[in-house]
Structure formats: structure tokens, C-alpha cells
C-alpha positions in Angstrom: 0.0 0.0 0.0 1.5 3.4 -1.0 0.6 6.6 0.7 2.1 10.1 1.0 5.1 10.5 3.3 5.4 13.0 6.1 4.2 13.3 9.7 0.7 14.6 8.9 -1.9 11.8 8.6 -3.2 11.9 5.0 -6.9 12.5 4.5 -7.2 10.6 1.2 -4.9 8.1 -0.6 -4.9 5.1 -2.9 -2.9 2.0 -3.2 -2.9 -1.7 -4.2 -3.1 -5.2 -2.8 -1.6 -7.9 -4.9 -3.2 -11.4 -4.7 -1.5 -14.7 -5.4 -3.1 -15.0 -8.9 -1.5 -11.7 -9.9 -4.7 -9.6 -9.4 -4.0 -6.0 -8.2 -6.9 -4.8 -6.1 -7.3 -1.0 -6.2 -7.7 0.4 -2.7 -9.1 3.8 -1.7 -8.7 5.2 1.9 -10.4 8.3 3.2 -10.3 9.7 6.7 -7.8 10.3 9.5 -5.0 7.7 9.5 -5.2 7.3 13.3 -9.0 6.9 13.4 -10.7 3.5 13.8 -10.9 1.5 10.6 -14.2 1.0 8.7 -14.3 -1.4 5.7 -17.1 -0.5 3.3 -18.3 -3.3 1.0 -20.5 -2.4 -2.0 -23.1 -4.3 -4.0 -22.8 -6.5 -7.0 -21.3 -5.2 -10.2 -20.1 -2.0 -8.5 -16.8 -0.3 -7.7 -16.0 1.8 -4.7 -18.1 4.6 -6.3 -21.1 3.0 -4.6 -20.0 4.8 -1.5 -19.4 8.2 -2.9 -22.6 9.8 -1.6 -22.2 8.4 1.9 -18.6 8.3 2.6 -18.0 11.9 3.6 -19.9 11.7 6.8 -18.4 8.3 7.8 -14.9 9.6 7.0 -15.1 12.2 9.7 -15.1 9.5 12.3 -13.4 6.5 10.7 -10.5 5.7 8.4 -12.8 4.4 5.6 -11.4 1.6 3.4 -12.8 0.5 0.1 -11.6 -1.5 -2.8 -12.7 -2.2 -6.3 -13.9 -5.8 -6.6 -12.5 -8.0 -9.3 -13.8 -6.9 -12.7 -14.6 -3.3 -11.5 -13.0 0.1 -11.2 -9.2 0.3 -11.3 -8.6 -3.3 -10.1 -6.2 -5.1 -12.5 -6.7 -8.7 -13.5 -4.2 -11.0 -15.2 -5.2 -13.5 -17.9 -4.8 -16.2 -15.2 -7.8 -14.8 -13.3 -10.0 -15.8 -16.2 -8.2 -18.9 -17.3 -9.8 -22.4 -17.1 -8.9 -23.9 -13.8 -8.6 -20.6 -12.0 -10.6 -20.5 -8.7 -14.2 -19.5 -9.3 -15.2 -16.1 -8.2 -17.2 -16.4 -5.0 -18.1 -14.5 -1.8 -15.3 -16.6 -0.2 -12.8 -15.4 -2.7 -13.9 -11.8 -2.3 -13.7 -12.2 1.5 -10.1 -13.2 1.1 -9.6 -10.2 -1.1 -11.1 -8.0 1.6 -8.8 -9.5 4.2 -5.8 -8.8 1.9 -6.9 -5.2 1.6 -7.0 -4.7 5.3 -3.5 -6.2 5.6 -2.2 -4.0 2.8 -3.4 -0.8 4.6 -1.9 -1.9 7.9 -5.3 -2.4 9.6 -5.9 -6.1 9.8 -9.0 -5.6 11.9 -11.8 -3.2 11.1 -15.5 -2.6 11.6 -17.5 -3.5 8.5 -20.5 -1.8 6.9 -21.6 -4.0 4.0 -24.6 -3.7 1.6 -26.3 -6.1 -0.8 -23.7 -8.5 -2.3 -21.2 -6.8 -0.1 -23.2 -8.1 2.8 -22.8 -11.6 1.5 -19.0 -11.1 1.3 -19.0 -9.7 4.8 -20.8 -12.8 6.1 -18.0 -14.9 4.7 -15.3 -12.6 6.1 -16.9 -12.7 9.6 -17.3 -16.5 9.5 -13.9 -17.5 8.1 -11.7 -14.6 9.3 -13.4 -13.6 12.6 -10.2 -11.9 13.7 -10.6 -9.3 11.0 -14.1 -8.0 11.9 -14.8 -5.8 14.9 -18.5 -4.8 14.6 -20.6 -5.7 11.6 -23.4 -4.0 9.8 -25.3 -6.0 7.1 -27.8 -4.1 4.9 -30.2 -5.2 2.2 -28.6 -8.6 2.0 -29.4 -12.3 2.1 -28.1 -15.4 3.8 -28.2 -17.4 0.6 -29.0 -21.0 0.1 -32.3 -22.6 1.1 -33.0 -20.0 3.8 -32.9 -17.1 1.3 -36.1 -15.6 0.0 -35.6 -14.7 -3.6 -37.1 -11.9 -5.7 -40.2 -12.5 -7.7 -40.0 -13.9 -11.2 -41.4 -10.7 -12.7 -38.5 -8.7 -11.2 -36.0 -11.1 -12.7 -37.7 -10.9 -16.1 -37.6 -7.1 -16.1 -33.9 -7.0 -15.0 -33.1 -9.3 -18.0 -35.1 -7.3 -20.5 -33.3 -6.8 -23.8 -34.4 -3.1 -23.7 -31.8 -1.1 -21.8 -34.3 1.6 -20.9 -36.6 -1.1 -19.2 -33.6 -2.5 -17.3 -32.5 1.0 -16.1 -36.0 2.0 -15.0 -36.4 -1.4 -13.3 -33.2 -0.9 -11.4 -34.2 2.6 -10.3 -37.6 1.4 -9.1 -36.0 -1.4 -7.2 -33.5 0.9 -5.4 -35.6 4.1 -4.9 -39.2 5.2 -4.1 -41.3 7.2 -6.6 -41.0 10.2 -4.4 -37.2 10.0 -4.6 -37.3 9.7 -8.4 -39.7 12.7 -8.6 -37.5 14.8 -6.4 -34.7 14.4 -9.0 -37.0 15.3 -11.9 -37.6 11.8 -13.1 -35.5 8.8 -14.1 -32.9 10.7 -16.1 -31.9 12.8 -13.0 -31.6 10.1 -10.4 -28.1 9.5 -9.1 -26.6 6.4 -10.5 -23.9 5.6 -7.9 -25.6 2.3 -7.0 -26.7 1.2 -10.5 -23.5 -0.6 -11.7 -20.0 0.1 -12.9 -20.3 1.0 -16.6 -16.7 0.0 -17.2 -17.4 -3.7 -16.5 -17.1 -6.3 -19.2 -20.0 -8.6 -19.9 -17.9 -11.5 -18.6 -17.2 -9.7 -15.3 -20.9 -8.9 -14.9 -21.7 -12.6 -15.4 -19.2 -13.6 -12.8 -20.5 -11.1 -10.3 -24.0 -12.6 -10.8 -22.5 -16.0 -10.0 -20.8 -14.7 -6.9 -24.0 -13.3 -5.5 -26.3 -16.2 -6.5 -23.8 -18.8 -5.4 -23.6 -17.5 -1.8 -24.8 -19.8 0.9 -23.9 -19.0 4.5 -27.2 -19.8 6.2 -25.9 -22.9 7.9 -22.8 -21.1 9.2 -24.1 -17.7 10.4 -24.2 -19.0 13.9 -20.4 -18.9 13.9 -20.3 -15.1 13.6 -19.0 -13.7 16.8 -18.9 -10.0 15.9 -21.6 -7.8 17.3 -24.0 -7.4 14.3 -26.7 -5.0 13.2 -28.9 -6.2 10.3 -30.8 -3.5 8.4 -33.3 -3.5 5.6 -35.8 -1.4 3.8 -39.3 -2.8 4.3 -40.3 -2.2 0.7 -37.3 -3.9 -0.9 -38.3 -6.3 -3.6 -34.8 -6.8 -5.0 -33.8 -8.6 -1.9 -37.1 -9.1 0.1 -36.9 -7.8 3.7 -37.7 -11.2 5.2 -34.1 -12.0 4.6 -33.1 -9.5 7.2 -35.2 -11.3 9.9 -33.7 -14.6 8.8 -30.1 -13.3 9.2 -30.9 -11.7 12.5 -32.4 -15.0 13.8 -29.3 -16.9 12.7 -26.5 -14.6 13.9 -26.1 -14.8 17.7 -27.2 -11.6 19.4 -27.8 -9.7 16.2 -29.9 -6.5 16.3 -32.5 -5.9 13.6 -33.6 -2.5 12.2 -36.2 -2.2 9.5 -36.9 1.1 7.7 -40.4 2.0 6.5 -40.6 3.0 2.9 -37.1 1.9 2.1 -36.3 -0.1 -1.0 -32.9 -1.7 -2.0 -31.1 1.6 -1.8 -32.7 2.6 1.5 -29.4 3.3 3.1 -28.9 6.1 0.4 -32.4 7.4 0.1 -33.0 7.4 3.9 -29.4 8.2 4.8 -30.5 10.9 7.3 -32.0 8.2 9.4 -29.9 5.2 8.4 -26.4 6.6 8.8 -26.9 7.9 12.3 -28.2 4.4 13.2 -25.1 2.9 11.8 -22.9 5.4 13.7 -24.6 4.7 17.0 -24.2 0.9 16.6 -20.5 1.1 15.6 -19.7 3.4 18.5 -21.5 1.4 21.1 -19.2 -0.2 23.7 
């Protein structure tokens, strides 16, 4: 991990974590170097830009750490990463990537705030690398496997539409309420931070879908020892809110917070209520 030299703690810097297969994970760090560490894990098919609208407030209290998943942002892949016989992309692999990132920035243990597919990655991290996770926030995510409640067939159909305008409007409606869309003057004005990394290849998008759909931690969530807060928007139909209750039931001592009117992007749309709840939980001792 490279960062500016000097005695003053940098507020913002970038670096890399190299993995055994040659992948170079692009890392972004924002906040006081001496503050507690907070790892932010974004959703499927997204880079660290997922956090752009929320990171400023968190970076006043924490040294926030993000990285671009494989196939997104500035992360560099070698041909070996795609070669036949290479380890399949999975939440377990992405969790190992996350642990490598923490080591690279010199903070091998951090609190974790994870959303959507990032919540699945965080489950694996907390289960397989418990020493890396302090407190854990899981938002709009699923336990995977037979305990997961999947989205309706109609939602899947619209997300797979050959018409890009239908796909875009479907995504916006899944993430945000009609009032939010109207406040931005309609679909064209809605912020797109959560709607996917446009630089991704079709192959990378396919693999991200496999990462998310292949996740299955339900039978192992009882191994999580980190204090855990599970959050969800009640109106979420991308990942139905019943998944939050399932996770909270399976993780020992987990707290559950449901937000009325929230859809899949509730943590963004309702950030005035959600972010303070996250801050309170992470600072409880």
C-alpha cells in the first residue's frame, strides 16, 4: 500500500493489494489515518463509487477503506484470473480479497459496513476470518442457500429485458421510491452511484452474478462472533426484507432495524435516518 510521506496523517490516498493470482486490487482510503478503521463493501457489479454519496460523513469518524472488486473500477486482472482452472469467483474469494486489503493498509482488523452483495462477502469474512471483523453492519442482503427468500419472477424478467431503458427503470424502481425519483425530476436525473459500474465487461458482470447467486452462509451464520446489526428497507423487492429477519435470527445476538418505505437503496435514500443508526451501533461499547 503506498501513501504520502510525512508526519501529517493523509486524509485521502490510494494503493494496491496484490493477490496470489496476480490480481492487483485497487484500494481507496479516506479519513484520519489514526481513526478506527471501517471497511465498506458495496453491492454486485459496482466499484467503490457505490459509497461516494455516503462516505464523507463516515470519514469524519473513521478511516474508511474500500476496494474495487475483481472486474470493477481500477482493479487489474491478469489473464490467469479468467483462465480455465482458476478459482471460481465467489463470496469466499472476495472475502479473502477483503482481508488482503486490510492487511495492505496496515489495519488487519476493522469494523465492516456491508450492503447487498457486499453483505454476503462480509458474512464470509466474519465467518472465516473472525479476527478481521470488529463490529458488523449488514444491509439489504441475504443469507443465501435454502434460507434465502428470492425476488419475484417478474422482477428477474424485467432485469433481464433486452431493452436497456426497461432495465434501467427497473433498477431505479428497485432501489428508490417514486418520491425520490420525482425529487430528481424523473428517471434521467436520479443519481446512479448504485446502479452498476459502466466500465465492467460482460464476462465480469456474469461472474458477479454467479458470486451473488452462489452465496450460501445460512448454515454457518451461527459462527459469527462480531456484534452485528442487520438493516433492511421494508419495501425492498430486489432482496425481500424477510431475509433480514432470517439473518438476525441466525446470527447470535444480532440486532434488527427495518426502515419503513425503504427499497434496496434505502441506506442512500433514507441516509438521514440510516447513517446515524449505523454510527450509533458502531460506536456502542
